[in-house]
DRENPA-3360 file (N, C-alpha, C; in nm, 2 decimals, always signed):
BEGIN
1 = MSRIKQSL = +1.67/+0.40/-1.77/+1.59/+0.39/-1.68/+1.46/+0.35/-1.62 ~ +1.42/+0.27/-1.55/+1.28/+0.25/-1.52/+1.21/+0.38/-1.46 ~ +1.14/+0.41/-1.44/+1.10/+0.57/-1.38/+0.97/+0.49/-1.28 ~ +0.93/+0.36/-1.25/+0.86/+0.34/-1.18/+0.92/+0.23/-1.09 ~ +0.94/+0.25/-0.94/+1.08/+0.16/-0.83/+0.93/+0.05/-0.81 ~ +0.92/-0.08/-0.86/+0.85/-0.20/-0.81/+0.91/-0.28/-0.73 ~ +0.76/-0.28/-0.66/+0.81/-0.37/-0.51/+0.72/-0.44/-0.50 ~ +0.68/-0.58/-0.44/+0.64/-0.70/-0.41/+0.57/-0.73/-0.27;
9 = AFWGFARN = +0.42/-0.76/-0.26/+0.39/-0.79/-0.11/+0.41/-0.95/-0.11 ~ +0.49/-0.96/+0.02/+0.53/-1.05/+0.00/+0.43/-1.15/+0.03 ~ +0.31/-1.17/+0.08/+0.25/-1.24/+0.15/+0.22/-1.32/+0.03 ~ +0.14/-1.26/-0.08/+0.09/-1.25/-0.26/+0.14/-1.38/-0.31 ~ +0.30/-1.42/-0.29/+0.40/-1.51/-0.35/+0.50/-1.57/-0.30 ~ +0.49/-1.58/-0.16/+0.62/-1.65/-0.07/+0.49/-1.74/-0.03 ~ +0.42/-1.83/-0.13/+0.30/-1.94/-0.06/+0.27/-2.02/-0.18 ~ +0.17/-2.18/-0.16/+0.21/-2.26/-0.25/+0.32/-2.33/-0.30;
17 = GVAPETVI = +0.42/-2.38/-0.19/+0.53/-2.43/-0.17/+0.61/-2.36/-0.21 ~ +0.66/-2.17/-0.25/+0.73/-2.14/-0.29/+0.84/-2.09/-0.18 ~ +0.92/-2.12/-0.14/+1.02/-2.09/-0.05/+1.05/-1.94/+0.02 ~ +1.02/-1.88/+0.11/+1.06/-1.74/+0.10/+1.19/-1.65/+0.05 ~ +1.28/-1.72/+0.05/+1.37/-1.73/+0.00/+1.38/-1.70/-0.12 ~ +1.36/-1.83/-0.19/+1.34/-1.78/-0.33/+1.27/-1.69/-0.40 ~ +1.18/-1.59/-0.37/+1.10/-1.53/-0.37/+1.15/-1.37/-0.38 ~ +1.26/-1.37/-0.24/+1.32/-1.26/-0.24/+1.48/-1.24/-0.36;
25 = REAGRIGY = +1.52/-1.37/-0.35/+1.61/-1.38/-0.49/+1.59/-1.35/-0.63 ~ +1.48/-1.41/-0.65/+1.45/-1.37/-0.74/+1.37/-1.26/-0.80 ~ +1.31/-1.17/-0.67/+1.30/-1.06/-0.69/+1.43/-0.97/-0.74 ~ +1.51/-0.98/-0.64/+1.64/-0.93/-0.70/+1.70/-0.96/-0.82 ~ +1.68/-1.08/-0.85/+1.74/-1.12/-1.00/+1.66/-1.05/-1.11 ~ +1.53/-0.99/-1.09/+1.45/-0.95/-1.22/+1.46/-0.82/-1.22 ~ +1.52/-0.72/-1.05/+1.51/-0.60/-1.08/+1.43/-0.52/-1.02 ~ +1.31/-0.63/-0.91/+1.26/-0.49/-0.83/+1.37/-0.45/-0.70;
33 = HSVEMLPQ = +1.32/-0.37/-0.67/+1.36/-0.25/-0.56/+1.32/-0.27/-0.41 ~ +1.22/-0.34/-0.41/+1.16/-0.33/-0.27/+1.10/-0.52/-0.26 ~ +1.09/-0.56/-0.15/+1.01/-0.67/-0.10/+0.90/-0.65/+0.02 ~ +0.85/-0.59/+0.00/+0.73/-0.57/+0.11/+0.67/-0.65/+0.26 ~ +0.59/-0.62/+0.34/+0.52/-0.66/+0.41/+0.54/-0.80/+0.43 ~ +0.69/-0.81/+0.50/+0.76/-0.96/+0.54/+0.84/-0.99/+0.64 ~ +0.80/-1.12/+0.74/+0.83/-1.14/+0.85/+0.95/-1.07/+0.89 ~ +1.03/-1.02/+0.98/+1.18/-0.93/+1.04/+1.28/-1.07/+1.01;
41 = QYWDLVRE = +1.26/-1.19/+1.01/+1.37/-1.28/+1.01/+1.41/-1.26/+0.83 ~ +1.32/-1.20/+0.79/+1.38/-1.18/+0.62/+1.46/-1.06/+0.56 ~ +1.43/-0.96/+0.65/+1.47/-0.85/+0.61/+1.62/-0.79/+0.58 ~ +1.71/-0.86/+0.63/+1.85/-0.91/+0.58/+1.87/-0.93/+0.48 ~ +1.84/-1.05/+0.44/+1.82/-1.15/+0.30/+1.77/-1.00/+0.21 ~ +1.63/-0.95/+0.22/+1.61/-0.81/+0.12/+1.69/-0.74/+0.10 ~ +1.79/-0.66/+0.24/+1.88/-0.61/+0.20/+2.06/-0.68/+0.12 ~ +2.05/-0.75/+0.10/+2.17/-0.84/+0.05/+2.14/-0.87/-0.06;
49 = QGMRIAVI = +2.01/-0.88/-0.13/+1.98/-0.87/-0.26/+2.02/-0.72/-0.32 ~ +2.02/-0.61/-0.24/+2.06/-0.47/-0.30/+1.90/-0.43/-0.34 ~ +1.81/-0.48/-0.20/+1.68/-0.40/-0.26/+1.61/-0.36/-0.07 ~ +1.50/-0.31/-0.07/+1.47/-0.23/+0.02/+1.35/-0.26/+0.05 ~ +1.29/-0.22/+0.22/+1.16/-0.26/+0.26/+1.01/-0.14/+0.23 ~ +0.95/-0.10/+0.17/+0.88/+0.00/+0.10/+0.81/-0.01/+0.26 ~ +0.73/-0.09/+0.28/+0.66/-0.07/+0.34/+0.63/-0.18/+0.45 ~ +0.58/-0.18/+0.57/+0.55/-0.26/+0.61/+0.38/-0.19/+0.67;
57 = VGHASLTD = +0.33/-0.35/+0.81/+0.20/-0.26/+0.89/+0.22/-0.20/+1.01 ~ +0.13/-0.11/+1.01/+0.23/-0.01/+1.09/+0.11/-0.05/+1.21 ~ -0.03/-0.13/+1.18/-0.05/-0.17/+1.35/-0.20/-0.27/+1.34 ~ -0.22/-0.33/+1.44/-0.32/-0.42/+1.44/-0.44/-0.40/+1.39 ~ -0.51/-0.52/+1.33/-0.62/-0.48/+1.27/-0.71/-0.39/+1.17 ~ -0.77/-0.50/+1.07/-0.78/-0.38/+0.93/-0.91/-0.34/+0.98 ~ -1.03/-0.45/+1.05/-1.11/-0.47/+1.05/-1.17/-0.33/+1.17 ~ -1.07/-0.34/+1.28/-1.09/-0.25/+1.41/-1.00/-0.16/+1.40;
65 = GFNKRENH = -1.02/-0.02/+1.36/-0.90/+0.04/+1.31/-0.92/+0.20/+1.34 ~ -0.87/+0.26/+1.25/-0.89/+0.45/+1.32/-1.00/+0.48/+1.39 ~ -1.14/+0.44/+1.32/-1.26/+0.50/+1.29/-1.35/+0.49/+1.47 ~ -1.27/+0.41/+1.56/-1.36/+0.38/+1.63/-1.21/+0.45/+1.73 ~ -1.30/+0.57/+1.83/-1.21/+0.59/+1.91/-1.14/+0.55/+2.05 ~ -1.21/+0.41/+2.08/-1.17/+0.37/+2.16/-1.04/+0.25/+2.15 ~ -1.00/+0.24/+2.00/-0.92/+0.20/+1.96/-0.77/+0.29/+1.99 ~ -0.78/+0.38/+2.00/-0.67/+0.53/+1.95/-0.56/+0.51/+2.02;
73 = DRIEQELL = -0.59/+0.41/+2.16/-0.49/+0.42/+2.29/-0.38/+0.33/+2.21 ~ -0.44/+0.22/+2.17/-0.37/+0.10/+2.16/-0.32/+0.11/+2.02 ~ -0.34/+0.17/+1.91/-0.30/+0.15/+1.79/-0.19/+0.35/+1.80 ~ -0.22/+0.41/+1.83/-0.12/+0.49/+1.84/+0.01/+0.43/+1.96 ~ +0.02/+0.34/+2.06/+0.15/+0.29/+2.10/+0.20/+0.18/+1.98 ~ +0.11/+0.13/+1.90/+0.15/+0.05/+1.78/+0.23/+0.11/+1.70 ~ +0.16/+0.18/+1.65/+0.24/+0.30/+1.57/+0.38/+0.38/+1.61 ~ +0.40/+0.44/+1.74/+0.47/+0.46/+1.75/+0.61/+0.39/+1.73;
81 = ANIELASA = +0.57/+0.29/+1.81/+0.65/+0.18/+1.83/+0.67/+0.14/+1.64 ~ +0.63/+0.12/+1.62/+0.64/+0.07/+1.44/+0.72/+0.20/+1.35 ~ +0.70/+0.35/+1.43/+0.74/+0.41/+1.32/+0.93/+0.42/+1.38 ~ +0.93/+0.40/+1.47/+1.12/+0.40/+1.54/+1.15/+0.23/+1.44 ~ +1.06/+0.16/+1.42/+1.10/+0.04/+1.40/+1.17/+0.03/+1.24 ~ +1.06/+0.12/+1.19/+1.08/+0.17/+1.04/+1.16/+0.21/+1.02 ~ +1.19/+0.33/+1.11/+1.33/+0.43/+1.05/+1.45/+0.42/+1.10 ~ +1.47/+0.27/+1.24/+1.59/+0.26/+1.27/+1.63/+0.10/+1.10;
89 = NDIPGLIC = +1.50/+0.08/+1.04/+1.56/+0.01/+0.95/+1.54/+0.01/+0.78 ~ +1.55/+0.18/+0.73/+1.51/+0.22/+0.65/+1.41/+0.20/+0.54 ~ +1.31/+0.17/+0.65/+1.15/+0.19/+0.56/+1.07/+0.28/+0.57 ~ +1.01/+0.28/+0.49/+0.98/+0.49/+0.43/+0.83/+0.44/+0.47 ~ +0.81/+0.38/+0.50/+0.64/+0.39/+0.50/+0.56/+0.22/+0.64 ~ +0.46/+0.26/+0.68/+0.39/+0.20/+0.75/+0.23/+0.22/+0.67 ~ +0.22/+0.09/+0.69/+0.08/+0.08/+0.60/-0.04/+0.09/+0.73 ~ -0.12/+0.16/+0.71/-0.23/+0.20/+0.80/-0.39/+0.16/+0.74;
97 = FSGNREGK = -0.51/+0.17/+0.81/-0.65/+0.12/+0.85/-0.76/+0.20/+0.89 ~ -0.84/+0.22/+0.84/-0.98/+0.32/+0.89/-1.04/+0.22/+0.96 ~ -1.05/+0.09/+0.94/-1.20/-0.02/+0.96/-1.29/-0.02/+0.95 ~ -1.36/-0.08/+0.98/-1.48/-0.12/+0.93/-1.61/+0.00/+0.99 ~ -1.67/+0.02/+0.93/-1.81/+0.12/+0.96/-1.83/+0.07/+1.09 ~ -1.91/-0.05/+1.12/-2.00/-0.09/+1.25/-2.10/+0.03/+1.29 ~ -2.16/+0.09/+1.20/-2.23/+0.17/+1.26/-2.19/+0.36/+1.23 ~ -2.04/+0.37/+1.20/-2.02/+0.49/+1.22/-2.02/+0.59/+1.09;
105 = SEEEGLDN = -2.08/+0.70/+1.11/-2.16/+0.76/+0.97/-2.00/+0.78/+0.89 ~ -1.98/+0.81/+0.80/-1.89/+0.89/+0.75/-1.83/+1.01/+0.80 ~ -1.90/+1.06/+0.85/-1.85/+1.20/+0.93/-1.82/+1.18/+1.05 ~ -1.87/+1.10/+1.16/-1.78/+1.06/+1.27/-1.67/+0.95/+1.24 ~ -1.67/+0.88/+1.16/-1.51/+0.80/+1.11/-1.42/+0.87/+1.08 ~ -1.43/+0.99/+0.99/-1.34/+1.09/+0.94/-1.31/+1.18/+1.06 ~ -1.40/+1.25/+1.15/-1.35/+1.29/+1.22/-1.26/+1.20/+1.33 ~ -1.28/+1.08/+1.37/-1.20/+1.00/+1.44/-1.07/+0.91/+1.40;
113 = TVEILRRV = -1.06/+0.90/+1.22/-0.99/+0.90/+1.20/-0.90/+1.03/+1.22 ~ -0.91/+1.10/+1.13/-0.81/+1.25/+1.16/-0.79/+1.25/+1.30 ~ -0.85/+1.22/+1.40/-0.78/+1.23/+1.56/-0.69/+1.20/+1.54 ~ -0.68/+1.06/+1.54/-0.55/+0.98/+1.56/-0.47/+0.94/+1.50 ~ -0.50/+1.05/+1.35/-0.33/+1.07/+1.31/-0.27/+1.19/+1.33 ~ -0.34/+1.34/+1.43/-0.35/+1.41/+1.40/-0.18/+1.40/+1.54 ~ -0.28/+1.29/+1.62/-0.19/+1.23/+1.74/-0.06/+1.18/+1.73 ~ -0.07/+1.11/+1.60/+0.13/+1.02/+1.55/+0.18/+1.06/+1.43;
121 = SPAAEKYG = +0.11/+1.18/+1.34/+0.18/+1.25/+1.26/+0.32/+1.31/+1.34 ~ +0.33/+1.36/+1.41/+0.43/+1.46/+1.46/+0.57/+1.37/+1.47 ~ +0.56/+1.25/+1.55/+0.64/+1.15/+1.54/+0.68/+1.11/+1.41 ~ +0.57/+1.06/+1.34/+0.62/+1.02/+1.16/+0.76/+1.13/+1.12 ~ +0.66/+1.25/+1.13/+0.75/+1.37/+1.10/+0.89/+1.39/+1.11 ~ +0.89/+1.34/+1.28/+1.02/+1.35/+1.33/+1.11/+1.25/+1.27 ~ +1.06/+1.10/+1.25/+1.12/+1.03/+1.18/+1.13/+1.04/+1.02 ~ +1.06/+1.13/+0.97/+1.05/+1.10/+0.84/+0.97/+0.96/+0.73;
129 = INLCLELL = +0.90/+0.93/+0.85/+0.81/+0.78/+0.78/+0.68/+0.85/+0.73 ~ +0.65/+0.80/+0.59/+0.47/+0.81/+0.59/+0.40/+0.71/+0.62 ~ +0.28/+0.77/+0.67/+0.22/+0.70/+0.75/+0.08/+0.66/+0.65 ~ +0.07/+0.52/+0.58/+0.01/+0.55/+0.44/-0.14/+0.47/+0.47 ~ -0.26/+0.55/+0.49/-0.35/+0.48/+0.51/-0.45/+0.45/+0.34 ~ -0.44/+0.33/+0.35/-0.50/+0.21/+0.28/-0.62/+0.23/+0.24 ~ -0.65/+0.23/+0.10/-0.80/+0.28/-0.02/-0.83/+0.14/+0.00 ~ -0.90/+0.03/+0.03/-0.96/-0.05/+0.03/-1.15/-0.03/-0.07;
137 = NSKVNHPH = -1.14/-0.15/-0.13/-1.30/-0.20/-0.16/-1.41/-0.24/-0.06 ~ -1.50/-0.20/-0.05/-1.61/-0.25/+0.04/-1.74/-0.37/-0.09 ~ -1.68/-0.30/-0.18/-1.77/-0.39/-0.28/-1.78/-0.59/-0.29 ~ -1.64/-0.60/-0.24/-1.55/-0.75/-0.31/-1.51/-0.83/-0.20 ~ -1.43/-0.73/-0.13/-1.31/-0.81/-0.04/-1.30/-0.73/+0.13 ~ -1.35/-0.65/+0.13/-1.35/-0.59/+0.26/-1.53/-0.52/+0.26 ~ -1.61/-0.66/+0.27/-1.70/-0.57/+0.31/-1.74/-0.45/+0.47 ~ -1.81/-0.31/+0.40/-1.79/-0.20/+0.55/-1.70/-0.14/+0.56;
145 = YQCDSTAW = -1.57/-0.17/+0.52/-1.44/-0.09/+0.51/-1.48/+0.06/+0.50 ~ -1.43/+0.12/+0.60/-1.43/+0.28/+0.59/-1.43/+0.32/+0.45 ~ -1.33/+0.33/+0.48/-1.19/+0.39/+0.36/-1.18/+0.39/+0.24 ~ -1.33/+0.35/+0.15/-1.32/+0.32/+0.05/-1.35/+0.37/-0.08 ~ -1.29/+0.50/-0.09/-1.31/+0.57/-0.19/-1.17/+0.72/-0.15 ~ -1.16/+0.75/-0.30/-1.05/+0.83/-0.27/-1.06/+0.98/-0.21 ~ -1.17/+1.00/-0.25/-1.24/+1.17/-0.19/-1.24/+1.15/-0.06 ~ -1.30/+1.01/+0.06/-1.28/+1.04/+0.18/-1.14/+0.99/+0.20;
153 = GVKVCRGV = -1.06/+0.92/+0.18/-0.93/+0.92/+0.23/-0.84/+1.08/+0.19 ~ -0.90/+1.14/+0.11/-0.86/+1.26/+0.04/-0.88/+1.37/+0.18 ~ -1.01/+1.38/+0.25/-1.08/+1.43/+0.32/-0.98/+1.42/+0.48 ~ -0.94/+1.25/+0.50/-0.88/+1.23/+0.62/-0.68/+1.33/+0.61 ~ -0.65/+1.34/+0.48/-0.51/+1.36/+0.44/-0.54/+1.53/+0.47 ~ -0.66/+1.61/+0.43/-0.65/+1.75/+0.44/-0.71/+1.74/+0.60 ~ -0.76/+1.69/+0.71/-0.79/+1.74/+0.79/-0.62/+1.73/+0.89 ~ -0.59/+1.60/+0.85/-0.48/+1.59/+0.93/-0.36/+1.75/+0.90;
161 = DSPRVKLL = -0.38/+1.70/+0.77/-0.24/+1.88/+0.68/-0.08/+1.81/+0.76 ~ -0.09/+1.69/+0.75/+0.06/+1.66/+0.80/+0.15/+1.61/+0.63 ~ +0.24/+1.63/+0.59/+0.32/+1.56/+0.48/+0.38/+1.45/+0.47 ~ +0.34/+1.40/+0.65/+0.37/+1.29/+0.60/+0.22/+1.14/+0.64 ~ +0.08/+1.20/+0.65/+0.02/+1.15/+0.58/-0.04/+1.11/+0.47 ~ -0.04/+1.02/+0.40/-0.09/+0.97/+0.26/-0.14/+0.87/+0.28 ~ -0.21/+0.84/+0.12/-0.32/+0.71/+0.11/-0.20/+0.65/+0.05 ~ -0.25/+0.50/+0.07/-0.21/+0.40/+0.02/-0.34/+0.33/-0.10;
169 = YDIYHMQI = -0.29/+0.43/-0.20/-0.35/+0.41/-0.33/-0.36/+0.30/-0.38 ~ -0.45/+0.15/-0.36/-0.49/+0.04/-0.43/-0.48/+0.09/-0.56 ~ -0.45/+0.04/-0.66/-0.55/+0.03/-0.79/-0.67/-0.03/-0.81 ~ -0.67/-0.18/-0.78/-0.71/-0.27/-0.80/-0.83/-0.30/-0.72 ~ -0.83/-0.23/-0.60/-0.97/-0.21/-0.48/-1.01/-0.05/-0.58 ~ -1.00/+0.07/-0.64/-1.03/+0.14/-0.66/-1.06/+0.12/-0.82 ~ -1.01/+0.06/-0.90/-1.10/+0.03/-1.03/-1.23/-0.03/-0.97 ~ -1.26/-0.12/-0.89/-1.37/-0.15/-0.87/-1.49/-0.05/-0.78;
177 = MEGDLIRT = -1.44/+0.04/-0.68/-1.52/+0.12/-0.65/-1.57/+0.22/-0.71 ~ -1.46/+0.25/-0.81/-1.46/+0.42/-0.87/-1.41/+0.40/-1.01 ~ -1.29/+0.33/-1.04/-1.29/+0.32/-1.20/-1.20/+0.50/-1.22 ~ -1.22/+0.53/-1.36/-1.13/+0.66/-1.33/-1.01/+0.71/-1.29 ~ -0.94/+0.55/-1.32/-0.81/+0.57/-1.23/-0.69/+0.68/-1.26 ~ -0.70/+0.75/-1.42/-0.56/+0.77/-1.43/-0.59/+0.95/-1.40 ~ -0.72/+1.02/-1.43/-0.79/+1.10/-1.39/-0.73/+1.11/-1.25 ~ -0.79/+1.05/-1.11/-0.83/+1.06/-1.00/-0.70/+1.04/-0.90;
185 = IRDHIGDI = -0.61/+0.94/-0.99/-0.41/+0.96/-0.96/-0.36/+1.05/-0.99 ~ -0.39/+1.12/-1.13/-0.33/+1.28/-1.15/-0.40/+1.38/-1.06 ~ -0.51/+1.40/-1.00/-0.55/+1.45/-0.93/-0.54/+1.50/-0.81 ~ -0.46/+1.39/-0.73/-0.46/+1.34/-0.63/-0.34/+1.32/-0.59 ~ -0.21/+1.31/-0.67/-0.07/+1.23/-0.66/-0.05/+1.31/-0.56 ~ -0.04/+1.41/-0.51/-0.03/+1.49/-0.39/-0.04/+1.44/-0.25 ~ -0.12/+1.31/-0.26/-0.14/+1.22/-0.10/-0.14/+1.15/-0.14 ~ -0.08/+1.06/-0.24/-0.07/+0.91/-0.21/+0.11/+0.89/-0.20;
193 = GHFHTAGN = +0.10/+0.81/-0.17/+0.22/+0.79/-0.08/+0.29/+0.63/-0.10 ~ +0.15/+0.52/-0.14/+0.25/+0.45/-0.19/+0.16/+0.41/-0.29 ~ +0.15/+0.31/-0.40/+0.08/+0.22/-0.45/+0.07/-0.01/-0.47 ~ -0.02/+0.03/-0.51/-0.04/-0.18/-0.49/-0.11/-0.19/-0.62 ~ -0.04/-0.27/-0.67/-0.12/-0.31/-0.78/-0.20/-0.48/-0.82 ~ -0.32/-0.52/-0.90/-0.37/-0.63/-0.90/-0.46/-0.63/-1.03 ~ -0.45/-0.75/-1.08/-0.59/-0.79/-1.20/-0.69/-0.76/-1.15 ~ -0.79/-0.69/-1.21/-1.00/-0.70/-1.21/-1.02/-0.73/-1.27;
201 = PGRNDLDD = -1.12/-0.79/-1.31/-1.15/-0.94/-1.20/-1.05/-1.00/-1.10 ~ -1.05/-1.08/-1.01/-1.00/-1.16/-0.99/-0.88/-1.12/-0.86 ~ -0.83/-1.05/-0.88/-0.75/-0.99/-0.80/-0.62/-1.06/-0.83 ~ -0.60/-1.15/-0.93/-0.50/-1.21/-0.99/-0.39/-1.14/-1.07 ~ -0.26/-1.20/-1.16/-0.23/-1.14/-1.25/-0.23/-0.99/-1.32 ~ -0.14/-0.92/-1.38/-0.18/-0.80/-1.49/-0.11/-0.86/-1.63 ~ -0.25/-0.92/-1.68/-0.26/-1.02/-1.81/-0.38/-0.94/-1.86 ~ -0.38/-1.00/-2.02/-0.50/-0.94/-2.08/-0.61/-1.00/-2.03;
209 = EQEIYYPA = -0.67/-1.12/-1.95/-0.78/-1.14/-1.88/-0.85/-1.07/-1.79 ~ -0.78/-0.93/-1.78/-0.81/-0.90/-1.66/-0.87/-0.71/-1.74 ~ -0.93/-0.64/-1.67/-0.94/-0.50/-1.76/-0.84/-0.37/-1.73 ~ -0.80/-0.38/-1.63/-0.70/-0.24/-1.62/-0.58/-0.27/-1.68 ~ -0.56/-0.16/-1.80/-0.45/-0.19/-1.95/-0.31/-0.08/-1.79 ~ -0.24/-0.15/-1.72/-0.17/-0.10/-1.69/-0.05/-0.04/-1.69 ~ +0.05/-0.06/-1.83/+0.14/+0.03/-1.89/+0.03/+0.15/-1.92 ~ -0.06/+0.23/-1.91/-0.10/+0.34/-1.91/-0.08/+0.41/-1.75;
217 = VMRAIAQT = -0.15/+0.31/-1.67/-0.16/+0.38/-1.59/+0.00/+0.39/-1.52 ~ +0.11/+0.30/-1.54/+0.18/+0.34/-1.50/+0.25/+0.45/-1.56 ~ +0.23/+0.46/-1.72/+0.26/+0.63/-1.77/+0.21/+0.76/-1.69 ~ +0.07/+0.70/-1.66/+0.07/+0.84/-1.61/+0.12/+0.87/-1.47 ~ +0.15/+0.74/-1.36/+0.21/+0.79/-1.25/+0.35/+0.82/-1.27 ~ +0.47/+0.78/-1.35/+0.57/+0.85/-1.38/+0.55/+0.98/-1.47 ~ +0.46/+0.96/-1.48/+0.41/+1.16/-1.54/+0.39/+1.25/-1.40 ~ +0.37/+1.27/-1.34/+0.32/+1.29/-1.24/+0.50/+1.32/-1.16;
225 = GYDGYVSH = +0.58/+1.22/-1.19/+0.67/+1.29/-1.08/+0.71/+1.18/-0.96 ~ +0.64/+1.13/-0.91/+0.57/+1.05/-0.82/+0.72/+0.94/-0.80 ~ +0.79/+0.93/-0.70/+0.95/+0.90/-0.70/+0.93/+0.80/-0.57 ~ +0.79/+0.78/-0.54/+0.73/+0.63/-0.40/+0.77/+0.49/-0.54 ~ +0.69/+0.42/-0.41/+0.72/+0.28/-0.48/+0.55/+0.23/-0.54 ~ +0.56/+0.12/-0.65/+0.48/+0.06/-0.69/+0.45/-0.11/-0.69 ~ +0.38/-0.14/-0.60/+0.43/-0.32/-0.55/+0.32/-0.39/-0.59 ~ +0.29/-0.45/-0.67/+0.24/-0.53/-0.69/+0.21/-0.69/-0.56;
233 = EFLPKGDT = +0.09/-0.64/-0.56/-0.03/-0.77/-0.47/-0.17/-0.80/-0.50 ~ -0.08/-0.94/-0.59/-0.19/-1.01/-0.64/-0.18/-1.16/-0.63 ~ -0.22/-1.29/-0.65/-0.23/-1.40/-0.67/-0.24/-1.45/-0.75 ~ -0.08/-1.50/-0.81/-0.05/-1.55/-0.95/-0.16/-1.67/-0.98 ~ -0.21/-1.65/-1.12/-0.30/-1.85/-1.13/-0.18/-1.93/-1.13 ~ +0.00/-1.91/-1.27/+0.06/-2.04/-1.20/+0.16/-2.01/-1.15 ~ +0.25/-2.00/-1.24/+0.39/-2.01/-1.17/+0.42/-1.90/-1.11 ~ +0.49/-1.87/-1.00/+0.47/-1.68/-0.95/+0.59/-1.66/-0.97;
241 = IKALEVAF = +0.72/-1.69/-1.01/+0.84/-1.64/-1.07/+0.76/-1.60/-1.20 ~ +0.76/-1.66/-1.28/+0.69/-1.63/-1.44/+0.59/-1.51/-1.44 ~ +0.53/-1.48/-1.32/+0.44/-1.43/-1.26/+0.51/-1.23/-1.20 ~ +0.58/-1.25/-1.18/+0.69/-1.15/-1.14/+0.76/-1.10/-1.21 ~ +0.80/-1.21/-1.30/+0.84/-1.14/-1.44/+0.77/-1.02/-1.53 ~ +0.64/-1.15/-1.55/+0.54/-1.04/-1.62/+0.49/-0.89/-1.61 ~ +0.48/-0.90/-1.47/+0.40/-0.83/-1.42/+0.56/-0.68/-1.40 ~ +0.68/-0.69/-1.39/+0.78/-0.62/-1.40/+0.77/-0.55/-1.53;
249 = RTCDI = +0.80/-0.64/-1.61/+0.79/-0.59/-1.73/+0.65/-0.51/-1.82 ~ +0.57/-0.54/-1.74/+0.47/-0.49/-1.79/+0.43/-0.30/-1.70 ~ +0.50/-0.32/-1.63/+0.51/-0.19/-1.52/+0.64/-0.14/-1.54 ~ +0.75/-0.20/-1.64/+0.87/-0.10/-1.62/+0.81/+0.02/-1.74 ~ +0.81/+0.12/-1.71/+0.79/+0.29/-1.74/+0.86/+0.33/-1.78;
% end
């Protein structure tokens, strides 16, 4: 039995003429454990296929996020509502974003991010929902995004000091920013609540035309005892269902 619970990010696959229902049913057939970040109208179909919804987005705006204090009242209300929604629908995690720097120093952005997470973490603890702060690259896809290094994200987790505040470690994004994936994952697995994958460069399939050797990364994750989800968040270069099948086999450790 696989030690990696695989998920897929709906937005990358229900596109280019592939019906949402097809993606969900094929994911269930292949053996996926979850389909995530999808409209609520499809949640029941995911469950009918024997899968779970691993995460949904917890608040509006990737670029305008935690690191600006003027956003905190809005984000608090959005997160509190989505914590209750997630709890009611057996969804274990919410994705959260630091926002873009826009003049914020690393220290100011860190302090503001810790502040808002301290405000909402009691509710997350009460309902058993992980708040997963996503690590993104600021070099290629998300210029000026503040939470662009594992070290910064770990400082946030340490500052909040809640068992429900974690990192979403995006392997693709951190390969661009840092590399040294396996060592970093092993060193900080206690602060990681979710994973995303994609091939680099290109953010496409997990094939032999990209530089990340995913079987080794998956083995390293499995060896830590991590029991959360690893989700594929890439754009297939060719046939969508075949890409999902290949990704599943690649990561079926």
